[in-house]
C-alpha positions in Angstrom: -8.6 -12.1 -10.9 -4.9 -12.9 -10.9 -3.7 -13.5 -7.3 -1.1 -12.5 -5.8 2.6 -12.1 -6.1 3.8 -10.8 -2.7 6.9 -9.2 -1.4 7.7 -10.0 2.2 8.8 -6.9 4.2 11.4 -7.7 6.8 14.2 -5.4 6.1 14.4 -1.9 4.7 15.6 -3.1 1.3 12.3 -5.0 0.8 10.6 -1.6 0.5 12.5 -1.1 -2.8 11.6 -4.6 -4.0 7.9 -4.0 -3.4 8.0 -0.6 -5.1 9.7 -2.1 -8.2 7.3 -4.9 -8.5 4.3 -2.6 -8.2 5.8 -0.3 -10.8 6.3 -3.2 -13.2 2.7 -4.3 -12.8 1.5 -0.7 -13.3 3.5 -0.3 -16.5 2.3 -3.6 -17.9 -1.3 -2.6 -17.2 -0.9 0.6 -19.1 -0.9 3.2 -16.3 0.6 6.6 -17.3 4.0 7.4 -15.9 2.4 9.8 -13.4 0.1 7.1 -12.1 3.0 4.7 -12.0 4.8 7.2 -9.7 1.6 7.5 -7.6 1.4 3.8 -7.2 5.1 3.4 -6.4 4.8 6.2 -3.7 1.7 4.5 -2.1 3.6 1.2 -2.0 6.6 2.9 -0.4 4.5 4.4 2.3 2.6 1.1 3.0 5.7 -1.0 3.1 7.6 1.5 5.2 4.8 1.5 7.7 5.0 -2.3 7.9 8.8 -2.1 8.4 8.6 0.7 11.0 5.6 -0.3 13.1 5.1 -4.1 12.6 8.6 -5.2 11.7 7.4 -7.8 9.2 4.5 -8.2 6.8 3.9 -8.4 3.1 2.7 -6.3 0.2 0.6 -8.2 -2.4 -0.5 -7.3 -5.9 -3.6 -8.3 -7.7 -4.3 -7.4 -11.3 -8.0 -6.6 -11.8 -9.0 -7.1 -15.4 -12.7 -6.7 -15.9 -14.6 -6.1 -19.1 -15.1 -2.4 -18.4 -12.0 -1.6 -16.4 -8.5 -2.6 -15.4 -6.7 -1.8 -12.2 -4.1 -2.8 -9.7 -5.0 -3.8 -6.2 -2.4 -3.5 -3.5 -2.8 -5.3 -0.2 -0.5 -4.5 2.7 -0.8 -7.0 5.6 1.1 -7.3 8.9 0.5 -9.0 12.2 2.0 -6.1 14.2 0.4 -4.3 17.1 -2.4 -2.8 15.0 -3.4 0.8 14.8 -5.1 1.9 18.0 -6.9 5.0 16.6 -7.5 4.8 12.9 -9.3 8.1 12.7 -6.2 9.9 14.3 -3.8 8.1 11.9 -6.0 9.2 8.9 -5.7 12.9 9.8 -3.4 15.0 7.6 -0.1 15.8 9.3 -0.3 13.1 12.0 2.9 11.3 12.4 4.3 9.0 15.0 7.7 8.6 13.3 8.6 12.2 13.1 8.0 12.2 9.3 6.1 14.7 7.3 2.8 12.9 8.0 1.7 12.3 4.4 1.3 8.7 5.5 -1.9 6.9 5.1 -4.0 10.0 4.2 -1.5 10.5 1.4 -1.9 6.9 0.2 -5.7 7.4 0.3 -5.4 10.5 -1.9 -3.0 8.8 -4.4 -5.2 5.8 -4.9 -8.9 5.4 -6.1 -10.0 3.0 -3.3 -8.7 2.7 0.2 -9.8 0.4 3.0 -8.2 -0.2 6.3 -8.8 -2.9 9.0 -6.8 -3.1 12.1 -6.8 -4.5 15.6 -4.2 -5.6 18.1 -4.9 -9.4 17.6 -4.7 -9.5 13.9 -2.5 -6.6 13.0 -3.4 -4.3 10.0 -4.6 -4.9 6.5 -4.8 -2.1 4.0 -6.4 -2.6 0.6 -6.0 0.0 -2.2 -6.9 0.1 -5.8 -5.8 2.3 -8.7 -7.8 2.1 -11.9 -6.3 2.6 -15.3 -7.7 5.8 -16.9 
């Protein structure tokens, strides 16, 4: 596994940087343009959440290159206040920011793998993977 170029998220402009880096990785791995857009959208959502709720964090990328499959793992990490009720946040339409609420359920739908860990001492870590088809 190749580990991990990261983009630090501290200002709104960093969201764009994370999105661009993710799209570059996706393109190099051979993802379709549709899947590149899905990945970029998921990265936008994850990094925007870091910026809005935790203020700082990072989005890291790992290329998974196995014999039978290739993919892109995206890990979003912050040491913010954590998510109090993960099941509530994972409901479609739920939003604390007044947005449309595609949020984390949208990220889960866009990606092939989605895992979330969060508590108020360590913040939040979200791991997603998209596999090349």
